[in-house]
C-alpha positions, 0 to 999 in steps of 0.5 A: 108720496102715497094716497089712500089706495097706494102710491100716487104716480107723480105728475109730469113736471113739464105739464105742471110748469106749462099750466102754471106759466100759462096763468102768469102769461095771461096776466101779461097778455091782458095788460099789453093787449089792453094798451093797444086798444086804449085809443079805441076805447077812448074814442068809443066812450069819448073818455078823458085821458084820466079815464084812459089812465085809470083803465091801466092803473086800477088793474095794476094797482089792485094787482100790485097791492094784493100780490103779497097777501095772495101768496100768503093765502095760497100757501095757507089754504092750498095753491091749487085751490086758490089758483083755480079761484083766481082763474074763474074770477079772472074769466068773470071779471074779463067778461065784465070788462068786455060788457062795460057800458062806460069808461067808469064802469070799465075801470071799476071792472078792471080793478076787480080784474086786477084783484083776480090777477093777483090770485092768478099769478101768486099761486102760479109762481108758488106752484112752480117754486114748489114743484122744482126743488133741485137747483138745476131743474129749478133754473131750467124751469124758470128759463122756460117760464121766462121764455113763455113770458117773453113770447107773450110780450111778442104776441100780445101787441100783435094780437091786440091790434088784430082783435081791435081791427077785426073784432073790436076792443071788447074782444081783448077781454072776451078772449080771456074767457075760453083761455081761462076755461081751458086753463082751469081744465088743465089745472084739475088734470095736471096740478096736485094740491099743496099747502104750507102748514107753517104759512105766515098769518095774514096781515090785514092792516099791512094789506090795507095800508100798502094798498092805500099808499099805492092808491094815494100816489096813483090818485095824486099823479093822475089828478095832478095832470088832470087838475094841476099839480098844485090842486087839492086833488093831487096834494091830497093823494100824495099826502094820504099816500105818504101818511099810509106809507109811514103807518105801514112801516110802523105796523110792519116793524111792530109785528113778529111775522110781518107781511113785509120784513123790512129787515131784508132791506138792510142788505145793500145788495138786496136793496139794489136788486129790488131797486133794479127791478122797480127801475126796470119796470118803471122805465122799460116794461112800462113802455109796453103800455106807453109806446102804443099810445105814441104810435097811434096818437103821435105817428097816426098809426092804426091799432093793427099797425101799432101792434106790428110796430111794437115787434122791435121792442118785444123781440128784443125783450124776448131775445136778450134774457138769453144774451144776459145769461151768456154775458154773465159768464164774463161779468157779475150779476150786478154788472148785468143790472147796471149795463141793462139800466144803461141800455134802457137809458140810452134806448129811451133817449134815442127813442125820444130823439126819434119822436122829436124828429117824427122819424120811424127809423130812429124810433125803431132803433131806440125801441130795439136798444130799449127792449135789449136793456129790458131783456137783460134786466128781465132775465137778471133782476129776479135772480139777483134778488133771490141770490141775496137772501137765505133760502128760508126767506125765498118766498117773501123775497119772491113776493117783494120782487114781484110786487116791486115789478108791478109797483114800478109799472103802476107808478111809472105809468102814472108819473110818465102819463102825467108828464106826457099829458101836461106837456102835450096840453101845453104844446097844443095850446102853444101851436094853436091846434084845433082853433074853432073846436071849442075850449083849447084844453078840452081839445087838448085832452081829447088829443092826449086820450086818442080821441082825434076824430071827435076832437076835430069834428067841427073842422073843415077838410083843410083846417082838419088836415092841418090840425091833425098834423099839429096834434101829432107833432104836439103829442110826439114832442110831449112823448119825447120829453116823457122819454127823456125823463124815463132815460134820466131815471134809468141812468140815475138808477144804474148809478145807484144800483152800482153803488149798492151792489158793488163788492165791498172791500173788507178792511184790514182790522176786520180781516185781522179780527176774522183770522183771529 
């Protein structure tokens, strides 16, 4: 490579890798730290459970919807430039989140933060992919990237608990600002500008329709638990999302260079890999957001205790990608995916049993099994998807993979949270919790959101202690049922992935035709 004054000294690839990986890790750090402080937010704002759901869902919705276009924009206008823009936008929107005066203002700021996160993650991944060309170097680079992401999952819940206890929940957002400033400096020093002169054009219709589909489904699931699954609020969301999906498919098929090439899904192995990624996110990775709710609202732990209690799950997620690489020497890639989904199903079921018993040892054992399955899948799903497409389609395949991951987190969280809220409300009413605290459904909603202190404000000490015990029991029962649904979905997905990705036997006539 040459510049105006002669040869340009190549930058250290390790520094480029660490700079790009830090941006990716920041999106995970933010998501998992916020999950720990959700009950604290609910208490301060006296927020409903729907408000709590939107704090997570608006972020992931905008994030997942814009990953594909963000990648295309980075390729077209410069990966370094878009990465820097995403970093500064993430810092600004994190500040808005920390300053939010109400729950509604917070989830609107979270939506903007999700937009900026897409323009942070997509160019960061593109920078790594562009920097490492040799297959061996690329594999090592992605292994380092995976280790950094796994370490982030370990540190995030503990950091969230410490911040919530020592500084308050707003610092879960404020902490992003100095990190972003240091990251921006690192980008200016270590990352050189690159772009793709043949980058595909943007697809405004596809972007709007895909986002509308995701929003409609999320709207339906969140309002379903809040207003009833047969209410117009829920039905309109599902109906609008379904119509948007149908139009999206028609629009993408009609284009010569679509944002999403649907022909890729005609390959059963590619479809199986994408479904494995979606199922992993919807039944395992989503638990990074849901387990802290149970630990605080079901077991009565503080934010700091909940963060520390997440370590069995997080450490298993960190260790088992490396186990998966060793196991792959003995079994095929699709075998690892099927095994990982089986572990996720077993882990969810075991954790459900522990939640029903309110037994921490059983819950912890289930979290370890769940994290182990998630770790196997986290290390293998991306590789399984990328190995089934031609090299020239790797950019789009990577975008599809990342989008399916965050779509799984979004839809999984919305659906499982809806089941949790509906079940907990019915259990609270059945147990007669909080008699004397006003309308039972309002009391139930406060319990689901984690605002236990406000919900029990009208009770005396004796009645208060009994109501707390019943509320925790009701939440644990609801969470147990929610986990069983996640276990059933993971088990179904394991069978489906096996059916899609198993080696096909070539028929005798076809063999003769090939040999002839």
